[in-house]
C-alpha positions as CSV (number, residue, x, y, z in Angstrom):
1,M,9.9,23.6,-86.3
2,G,11.4,23.2,-89.8
3,T,12.3,20.2,-91.9
4,G,16.0,19.9,-91.0
5,Y,19.1,20.1,-93.3
6,T,19.1,18.0,-96.6
7,R,22.0,18.0,-99.1
8,A,21.2,20.3,-102.0
9,D,24.1,18.9,-104.2
10,T,22.3,15.7,-105.2
11,S,24.6,15.3,-108.3
12,D,27.7,15.3,-106.1
13,N,29.2,18.2,-108.0
14,I,31.0,19.3,-104.8
15,A,33.6,16.5,-104.6
16,N,37.4,16.1,-104.6
17,G,38.8,16.6,-108.1
18,N,35.8,18.3,-109.5
19,V,35.5,21.9,-110.6
20,I,33.1,23.4,-108.0
21,D,30.9,26.2,-109.3
22,A,29.8,29.1,-107.2
23,D,26.1,28.1,-107.9
24,D,26.7,24.7,-106.3
25,L,28.2,26.3,-103.2
26,D,25.4,29.0,-103.0
27,T,22.8,26.3,-103.2
28,E,24.4,24.2,-100.5
29,F,24.9,27.2,-98.2
30,N,21.3,28.3,-98.7
31,A,20.1,24.8,-97.6
32,V,22.3,25.1,-94.4
33,E,21.0,28.6,-93.7
34,S,17.3,27.5,-94.2
35,A,17.8,24.6,-91.8
36,F,18.8,27.0,-89.0
37,S,16.5,29.8,-89.9
38,S,14.9,31.8,-87.0
39,S,11.4,31.1,-88.4
40,S,11.7,27.5,-89.6
41,G,14.8,26.4,-87.6
42,H,16.1,23.0,-86.8
43,T,13.8,20.9,-84.6
44,H,16.0,18.1,-83.4
45,D,13.1,15.6,-83.3
46,G,15.3,12.5,-83.3
47,T,14.9,11.7,-87.0
48,A,18.0,11.1,-89.2
49,A,17.5,14.5,-90.9
50,E,16.9,16.4,-87.7
51,G,19.4,14.9,-85.4
52,A,19.1,13.6,-81.8
53,P,16.4,15.2,-79.5
54,I,17.6,18.1,-77.2
55,T,17.3,16.8,-73.6
56,V,19.2,19.5,-71.8
57,L,18.4,23.2,-72.0
58,G,19.8,26.5,-70.6
59,P,23.1,28.2,-70.5
60,A,24.1,26.0,-67.6
61,Q,22.1,23.0,-68.8
62,D,19.5,23.9,-66.0
63,V,16.5,22.1,-67.5
64,V,16.5,18.4,-68.3
65,A,13.8,16.7,-70.5
66,T,13.3,12.9,-70.6
67,T,10.6,10.8,-72.1
68,S,8.5,11.2,-68.9
69,V,9.9,14.1,-66.9
70,L,10.6,17.8,-67.5
71,R,12.7,18.8,-64.5
72,P,15.4,21.3,-63.3
73,K,18.9,20.0,-62.9
74,T,19.0,21.1,-59.3
75,T,16.3,21.7,-56.7
76,N,14.9,25.1,-56.0
77,T,16.9,26.8,-58.8
78,V,14.8,27.4,-61.9
79,D,11.5,29.4,-62.0
80,L,8.5,28.6,-64.3
81,G,7.6,32.0,-65.8
82,T,8.2,35.4,-64.1
83,S,6.1,38.0,-62.3
84,S,5.6,39.9,-65.6
85,L,5.8,37.0,-68.1
86,K,3.4,34.3,-67.0
87,Y,2.1,31.1,-68.5
88,K,-1.6,31.0,-69.2
89,D,-3.5,27.9,-68.0
90,A,-2.0,24.9,-66.4
91,Y,-3.6,21.5,-66.9
92,L,-2.4,18.6,-64.7
93,A,-3.9,15.1,-64.7
94,G,-1.9,14.0,-61.7
95,D,-0.8,15.5,-58.4
96,L,0.5,19.0,-57.8
97,N,3.3,19.0,-55.1
98,I,4.4,22.5,-54.1
99,G,7.0,23.0,-51.5
100,G,6.6,26.9,-51.3
101,A,3.7,29.4,-51.4
102,V,1.0,29.4,-54.1
103,T,0.1,32.9,-55.4
104,S,-2.7,33.2,-57.9
105,S,-4.7,36.2,-59.2
106,G,-7.1,34.0,-61.1
107,A,-9.1,30.9,-60.3
108,V,-7.5,27.7,-59.0
109,N,-9.6,24.5,-59.5
110,L,-8.3,21.6,-57.6
111,G,-9.6,18.0,-57.3
112,S,-8.3,16.0,-54.4
113,T,-5.7,18.2,-52.7
114,S,-3.3,17.5,-49.8
115,I,-1.5,20.4,-48.3
116,T,1.1,19.8,-45.6
117,G,2.3,23.3,-45.3
118,T,0.5,26.7,-44.9
119,L,-2.3,27.5,-47.4
120,A,-2.7,31.4,-47.6
121,V,-5.5,32.7,-49.8
122,S,-5.8,36.5,-50.2
123,T,-8.8,36.6,-52.5
124,N,-12.3,35.1,-52.5
125,T,-12.4,31.3,-52.4
126,T,-15.2,28.9,-53.2
127,L,-14.9,25.2,-52.1
128,T,-17.4,22.7,-53.5
129,G,-17.7,19.3,-51.8
130,T,-16.7,18.1,-48.4
131,L,-13.9,20.1,-46.6
132,A,-12.0,18.3,-43.9
133,V,-9.7,20.6,-41.9
134,N,-7.3,18.8,-39.4
135,G,-5.5,20.7,-36.8
136,N,-6.2,24.2,-35.3
137,T,-8.4,26.5,-37.4
138,T,-8.5,30.3,-37.2
139,L,-11.3,32.2,-38.9
140,G,-10.5,35.9,-39.5
141,D,-7.8,38.1,-38.1
142,A,-9.8,41.1,-36.9
143,A,-13.2,41.9,-35.2
144,S,-14.3,43.5,-38.5
145,D,-14.2,40.1,-40.2
146,T,-17.4,38.2,-40.2
147,V,-18.3,34.5,-40.6
148,T,-21.6,33.6,-42.3
149,V,-22.9,30.0,-41.8
150,N,-25.7,29.1,-44.3
151,A,-25.6,25.4,-43.4
152,D,-27.0,23.6,-40.4
153,I,-24.5,22.5,-37.7
154,A,-24.6,18.7,-37.5
155,S,-22.5,18.2,-34.4
156,N,-22.0,19.4,-30.8
157,L,-20.6,22.9,-30.4
158,I,-18.1,22.4,-27.4
159,P,-15.5,24.9,-26.1
160,S,-12.0,23.6,-25.7
161,A,-11.8,24.7,-22.0
162,D,-14.5,24.8,-19.3
163,N,-15.7,28.2,-18.1
164,T,-13.3,30.1,-20.4
165,Y,-15.0,31.4,-23.5
166,D,-18.1,33.6,-23.8
167,L,-21.1,33.3,-26.2
168,G,-21.7,36.9,-27.3
169,A,-20.5,40.0,-25.3
170,S,-21.9,43.2,-23.8
171,G,-23.0,45.3,-26.7
172,S,-22.7,42.3,-29.1
173,E,-25.5,40.1,-27.9
174,W,-27.2,37.2,-29.7
175,K,-31.0,37.8,-30.3
176,D,-33.3,34.8,-29.6
177,L,-32.3,31.5,-28.2
178,Y,-34.2,28.3,-29.1
179,I,-33.5,25.2,-27.0
180,D,-35.7,22.1,-26.9
181,G,-33.5,20.4,-24.3
182,T,-32.2,21.5,-20.9
183,A,-30.2,24.7,-20.3
184,N,-27.7,24.1,-17.6
185,I,-26.5,27.5,-16.5
186,D,-24.3,28.0,-13.4
187,T,-25.1,31.7,-13.1
188,G,-27.9,33.5,-15.0
189,S,-28.2,37.3,-15.7
190,I,-31.3,37.7,-17.8
191,D,-33.0,41.0,-18.8
192,T,-36.3,39.5,-19.7
193,A,-37.3,35.9,-19.6
194,N,-40.6,34.3,-20.8
195,V,-40.6,30.8,-19.2
196,G,-43.3,28.3,-19.7
197,T,-42.6,26.0,-16.8
198,L,-39.8,26.9,-14.4
199,A,-38.7,23.9,-12.3
200,V,-36.2,24.6,-9.6
201,S,-35.0,21.5,-7.9
202,G,-32.6,23.3,-5.5
203,D,-32.7,26.4,-3.4
204,A,-33.5,29.7,-5.1
205,T,-32.0,32.7,-3.5
206,V,-32.9,36.3,-4.5
207,S,-30.5,38.8,-3.0
208,G,-31.8,41.8,-4.9
209,T,-35.1,43.4,-5.5
210,I,-37.9,41.8,-7.6
211,T,-39.4,44.7,-9.5
212,G,-42.7,44.4,-11.5
213,D,-45.8,42.2,-11.2
214,L,-45.7,38.6,-10.2
215,T,-48.6,37.0,-12.2
216,G,-49.9,33.6,-11.6
217,A,-50.7,31.3,-8.7
218,V,-48.0,31.0,-6.0
219,T,-48.4,27.8,-3.9
220,G,-46.6,27.2,-0.6
221,N,-45.9,28.8,2.7
222,A,-43.1,31.1,3.7
223,D,-41.0,29.8,6.6
224,T,-41.0,33.3,8.3
225,A,-42.7,36.6,7.7
226,T,-41.5,40.1,8.6
227,T,-43.2,43.5,8.8
228,L,-43.2,45.9,5.9
229,A,-40.1,48.1,5.7
230,T,-42.5,51.0,5.2
231,P,-45.9,50.8,6.8
232,R,-48.9,51.8,4.7
233,T,-52.3,53.4,5.6
234,I,-55.6,51.7,4.5
235,A,-58.4,54.2,4.3
236,I,-62.1,53.8,3.4
237,S,-64.2,56.9,2.7
238,G,-67.9,57.2,2.0
239,I,-70.9,58.1,4.2
240,T,-68.6,56.9,7.0
241,S,-64.8,56.7,7.0
242,A,-62.2,54.6,8.6
243,S,-58.4,54.2,8.4
244,A,-55.7,52.1,9.9
245,N,-51.9,51.5,9.6
246,F,-50.9,48.2,8.1
247,D,-47.3,46.8,8.5
248,G,-48.0,43.1,8.1
249,S,-47.7,42.2,11.8
250,G,-51.5,41.7,12.4
251,N,-55.0,41.7,11.0
252,I,-57.0,44.8,10.1
253,D,-60.7,45.2,11.0
254,L,-62.5,48.2,9.6
255,A,-66.2,48.8,10.3
256,T,-68.1,50.8,7.7
257,T,-71.7,51.9,7.0
258,T,-73.3,51.8,3.6
259,L,-76.1,54.3,2.8
260,T,-79.1,52.6,1.1
261,L,-82.2,54.1,-0.5
262,G,-85.1,51.8,-1.2
263,G,-82.9,48.8,-0.5
264,T,-80.3,49.9,-3.1
265,A,-76.8,51.0,-2.2
266,V,-75.9,54.5,-3.2
267,T,-72.3,55.1,-4.5
268,S,-72.2,58.8,-4.0
269,T,-70.0,60.0,-1.1
270,G,-71.0,62.3,1.7
271,A,-68.6,65.0,0.4
272,E,-70.2,64.7,-3.1
273,L,-73.7,65.2,-1.6
274,N,-72.5,68.3,0.3
275,I,-71.3,69.8,-3.0
276,L,-74.9,70.1,-4.0
277,D,-75.3,73.3,-2.0
278,G,-71.7,74.1,-1.4
279,V,-72.2,74.1,2.4
280,T,-73.5,71.1,4.3
281,A,-76.5,69.1,3.3
282,S,-79.1,68.7,6.0
283,T,-81.5,65.7,6.4
284,A,-84.3,67.9,5.0
285,E,-82.1,68.8,2.0
286,L,-81.3,65.2,1.4
287,N,-85.0,64.3,1.6
288,L,-85.7,66.9,-1.1
289,L,-83.4,65.1,-3.4
290,D,-85.9,62.3,-3.9
291,G,-89.1,63.8,-2.7
292,V,-90.5,60.4,-3.3
293,T,-89.7,60.7,-7.1
294,A,-85.8,60.8,-7.1
295,S,-84.4,57.3,-7.6
296,T,-81.0,55.9,-6.6
297,T,-79.9,56.0,-10.2
298,E,-80.6,59.8,-10.3
299,I,-78.7,60.4,-7.1
300,N,-75.8,58.4,-8.5
301,F,-75.6,60.9,-11.4
302,I,-73.6,63.2,-9.2
303,D,-71.0,60.6,-8.5
304,G,-67.6,61.9,-9.5
305,V,-68.3,65.6,-8.9
306,T,-65.3,67.0,-7.0
307,S,-66.5,70.5,-6.2
308,A,-69.5,72.8,-6.2
309,I,-71.5,72.0,-9.4
310,Q,-72.1,75.7,-10.3
311,T,-68.4,76.4,-9.8
312,Q,-67.5,73.6,-12.2
313,L,-70.1,74.8,-14.8
314,D,-68.6,78.3,-14.6
315,A,-65.1,76.9,-15.2
316,K,-66.2,75.4,-18.4
317,V,-66.7,78.8,-19.9
318,G,-63.4,79.8,-21.7
319,E,-62.0,76.3,-21.8
320,T,-60.0,75.2,-24.8
321,H,-61.8,72.3,-26.5
322,T,-60.0,69.7,-28.5
323,G,-62.0,67.9,-31.2
324,D,-65.1,68.7,-33.3
325,V,-68.0,70.8,-31.8
326,D,-71.4,70.4,-33.4
327,I,-73.8,73.4,-32.8
328,T,-77.4,73.4,-33.9
329,G,-78.5,76.9,-34.6
330,E,-76.6,80.1,-35.3
331,L,-73.2,80.9,-33.6
332,V,-72.9,84.5,-32.7
333,V,-69.5,85.6,-31.3
334,Q,-67.9,89.0,-30.7
335,S,-64.6,87.9,-32.2
336,Y,-63.0,84.7,-33.4
337,N,-59.5,83.6,-34.4
338,E,-58.2,81.2,-37.0
339,T,-55.2,78.8,-36.6
340,Y,-52.1,79.6,-38.6
341,Q,-49.7,76.9,-39.8
342,S,-46.3,77.3,-41.4
343,I,-45.7,74.4,-43.8
344,S,-42.7,73.2,-45.9
345,S,-42.0,70.7,-48.6
346,S,-40.4,67.3,-48.4
347,S,-39.3,65.3,-51.4
348,N,-41.0,67.9,-53.7
349,T,-44.3,67.5,-51.9
350,T,-46.1,70.1,-49.6
351,T,-49.1,68.9,-47.6
352,V,-51.9,71.2,-46.4
353,N,-53.6,69.3,-43.6
354,C,-57.1,70.7,-43.3
355,E,-57.5,69.4,-39.8
356,T,-54.7,71.7,-38.4
357,G,-55.9,75.2,-39.4
358,N,-57.4,77.6,-41.9
359,V,-54.4,79.9,-42.7
360,F,-51.2,78.4,-44.2
361,E,-47.9,79.8,-45.3
362,A,-45.3,78.0,-47.4
363,T,-41.8,79.4,-48.3
364,L,-40.6,77.5,-51.3
365,S,-37.2,75.7,-51.1
366,E,-37.7,73.5,-54.2
367,N,-40.2,72.8,-57.0
368,T,-43.2,71.3,-55.2
369,T,-46.6,69.7,-55.6
370,F,-49.3,70.7,-53.2
371,V,-51.5,68.0,-51.5
372,F,-54.8,69.0,-49.7
373,S,-55.5,66.3,-47.0
374,N,-58.2,65.6,-44.4
375,P,-61.0,67.9,-45.7
376,P,-64.4,67.6,-43.9
377,A,-66.9,65.1,-45.4
378,S,-69.0,66.0,-48.4
379,G,-71.8,68.4,-47.4
380,T,-69.7,70.4,-45.0
381,A,-68.0,73.5,-46.4
382,Y,-64.4,74.3,-45.6
383,G,-62.1,77.0,-46.8
384,F,-58.5,78.1,-46.2
385,S,-56.1,80.8,-47.3
386,L,-52.5,80.0,-48.5
387,V,-49.6,82.4,-48.8
388,V,-46.8,81.2,-51.1
389,K,-43.4,82.9,-50.8
390,Q,-40.3,82.5,-53.1
391,D,-36.9,82.1,-51.5
392,T,-34.5,85.0,-51.3
393,G,-32.1,83.5,-53.8
394,N,-34.2,84.3,-56.9
395,S,-34.6,80.6,-57.6
396,G,-38.0,80.9,-59.3
397,Y,-39.4,77.7,-57.9
398,T,-42.6,76.3,-59.4
399,V,-45.7,74.7,-57.9
400,T,-48.1,72.1,-59.1
401,W,-51.7,72.2,-57.7
402,P,-53.9,69.2,-57.1
403,T,-55.9,68.1,-60.2
404,S,-59.1,68.6,-58.1
405,V,-58.6,72.4,-58.1
406,I,-60.6,74.4,-60.6
407,W,-59.7,78.0,-61.5
408,K,-61.5,81.0,-63.0
409,K,-62.0,80.3,-66.8
410,S,-59.9,77.1,-66.3
411,V,-56.7,79.1,-66.3
412,T,-54.2,78.5,-63.5
413,P,-53.0,81.8,-62.2
414,P,-49.3,82.7,-62.6
415,L,-46.9,82.5,-59.7
416,T,-44.4,85.3,-58.9
417,S,-40.9,84.0,-59.6
418,A,-38.9,86.9,-58.3
419,A,-36.8,86.6,-55.1
420,S,-39.0,86.9,-52.0
421,G,-42.1,87.2,-54.2
422,I,-45.4,86.7,-52.3
423,D,-48.7,85.4,-53.7
424,Q,-51.9,84.7,-51.8
425,F,-54.5,82.1,-52.8
426,G,-57.9,81.0,-51.4
427,F,-59.5,77.6,-51.6
428,Y,-62.8,76.0,-50.5
429,T,-64.7,72.8,-50.9
430,Y,-68.0,71.3,-49.9
431,T,-67.6,68.0,-51.7
432,G,-65.1,66.4,-49.3
433,G,-62.2,67.5,-51.5
434,T,-63.5,66.0,-54.7
435,T,-63.6,69.5,-56.1
436,W,-61.7,72.5,-54.8
437,Y,-62.5,76.1,-55.9
438,G,-59.3,78.1,-56.2
439,F,-58.8,81.9,-56.3
440,L,-55.8,84.2,-56.7
441,A,-56.4,86.8,-53.9
442,A,-53.2,88.8,-54.5
443,N,-50.2,88.5,-56.8
444,N,-46.6,89.7,-56.3
445,M,-47.2,91.3,-52.9
446,G,-44.4,93.1,-51.4
């Protein structure tokens, strides 16, 4: 920058034979100093005032500048910037020819690019447009690397060598396979196959065991047949019985007799009929069954009885019954028990499932909101008791009751906050849970 050096002595006072004043010299020296100032120094732009352009730079004249080229004096000697002092953006309208490696911590936007050496990119790279890669291509350098293909493959996918590379592996299997064409497989090992039409043009040999059902029509004849490895017994039981061993070597002929009443077959077995008296039914006893009025349907009611009827009825007493029991009339018992359930909170919610019991106990481990689920339908009364315990760490956890609970004088009773504090509550509803009546039975028990 700067304007260059211009003579300050325009009157030519500084000349041979003249008396030279100090002011003239000071003015001239100031002009020289200004021309080479560090802030406005000499530019050497090729004008008469500036002097010829500087075309060679550096202590050893390492950089050469011409009208069309800025180049080093020798190859592979001069760097452009350093690892700590870097240029900002580079704008090139022409080609970029690099003989060494390219390292960039920012974005590199390239138009048409030809790389004859190795391109190593250590950060994320986005290529827009068509990418043509000639030569061998390696994707990833470890099994932890992944390749995501969002585009459709528009060419054949062919291995470089026959019978050499696998598609998937044990423990790293592909999921579903969709093929419209023909699958040519030399050897197949398939866990489960759903095949529409299976056409086998050659021999099919099964050396192992076929396990499971073979569903569908099988057409054709076996060349040879052998007996079963393990013979089985075929038995028919009823009013008469018959049995025979079957091993596949011949036909089986079983003669049976069917008992009919009034022209209708009876499905009850002889053993079942004998259960009626627990001993042996006689002809007279059998005749008493219908006595002219008993029908085949009525006799069939006993089908499925496996022991003396009275014995089975006696066994019903004391059985545990699962499900609802509806009783019309009063229920009078000597003693009865209620089911106890220990419940806990999850994600600040504690659920009382009314289907699981009538006595519940919850030890608090966090602030929680109670939920009363599965009450009986409206019109049926249901009640339960609930014991709430504080933890031993004096945490003072709080509880929030369902909004459907109403309390005495609309005041929610206090909860003991001391360590191991115990409170007992009672609740009942007959509106299907629309309204719950709540009571504090005991406070700060211990």
